[in-house]
N, C-alpha and C positions, 0 to 999 in steps of 0.2 A: 897716143894712139886713140883714134876716134871710134865711136860706136855707131852702128847704123840705127836709124830710127825704129827699125823692127826688132832690134836686140832687146830681149826681155831679161837677160841675166844680170843679176846684181853682183855676183861673186865670180872670181876666177875659177876656171875648171882645172883640176889637178889630175894629171894622168895617173892611173893606177892599173895594176895587173893583179886582180884578185878574183877568186871564185866566190860567188855568193849563192845563197839559197833564196828562192822567191816563192811566196805562197799567196794566193788570192785570200785576202782577209775574210774571215768568217767568224763572227762573234760567238757562234756556238762552239767553235774549236779554238778559242783564244789561248788555251793552255798548251796546245800541240803545235808542232810545226811540220807540216808535210807539204812539200812543194817540189820544185825542180831547180836544177843548177843553171847558172848563167855566168857570164864573164863580165866583170865590171870594167868599164873603159875609163871613166873619169868620175870625179867626185867634187863637190863644192860644199860650202857651209850650209846650203839648203837643198841640195839635190844629189842625185846619182844617176849616171847613165850606164846602161849595161846592154850586152848583146845576148839575144835569146833566140832559140829555135821556135819559140812559141810567140804568136801574136797576142798582144794584150790590148784590151779596149781602153781608149782614152777615158779618163774619169774613174777607172777602176781603182779600188783601194787594195794595197798589197802589204804583206808583212815581208820584210827583207832581213835575212841573216847575213852579216858581213864579217869576214875575217880578212883584215887589211894586211896583216903581216903573218908569215908562217909562224905557228906556235903561239900566236896571241889569242886571247879569249875573244870569241865573237861578240858583236853587239847587234841588237835588234832595233829596227825602226819600222815605223808605219808610214807609208807614203801613197801619193796619188799619181797615177800615170797621167803625165801632161802631154806627151806626144809619143808616137810610135812610127818609125819609118822602115819600110822594107828595103833590104840591101841584098842584091844578088851576090852569092858567094859560091863560086864553082857551079855545080849543077843543082844547087838548092838556094832557097831564100832564107835569110835570117832577119832579125828585127833589132834595130837600135831603139831602146826604150828609155825615155826620160822620165824620172820620178822626182816629184817634189816631196821633201821630208815633211810630214805632218806632225809626227810625234816620235820621241826617243826617250827612253828611260833616263832619269837624272844621272845615274851612275855611268851609263853608256854615253850620255851627252858630254861629260867631261873628257872621257877617253877619245871620243870622236873629235871634239874640238881641238884637243892636243895634237891628234894625228893630222888634222887639216892644217893647223898652224905650222907644224913641223914640215909638211910637204910644201907649204907656201914658202917657207924659209929656204928650202932647198932650191926651189925654182928661182926665187929672187937672187939668191947668192950666185947663180949662174950668170945672171944679167949684170949684177953689181961686182962680180969677180971677188967675192968675199971668201 
């Protein structure tokens, strides 16, 4: 499968269906998490895409709280908004937001990596009929 010369992704995108919390990073409020909810669409080893009712500025730094599976402990990451596209949905507009992961806690990093590897295995097994 070829890649277009404009393709900047290094890693496969894995479909997810998760509610996430998003907060604009504010160093003065580092210990708190107050933000808004959004729906994650896909995730990769270095980024996450979500749908939001709020438009976010490209270059903005976010704190993101992610619960990938029901009942699992959330993990927190810090990321940069790399792109934002408006998408008409019925009588309103929502935004697809692409975030590059900048930082993730070491404990959360191991759980995140395990989750991504597990999802990747699921996708590959469909193609390889494993």
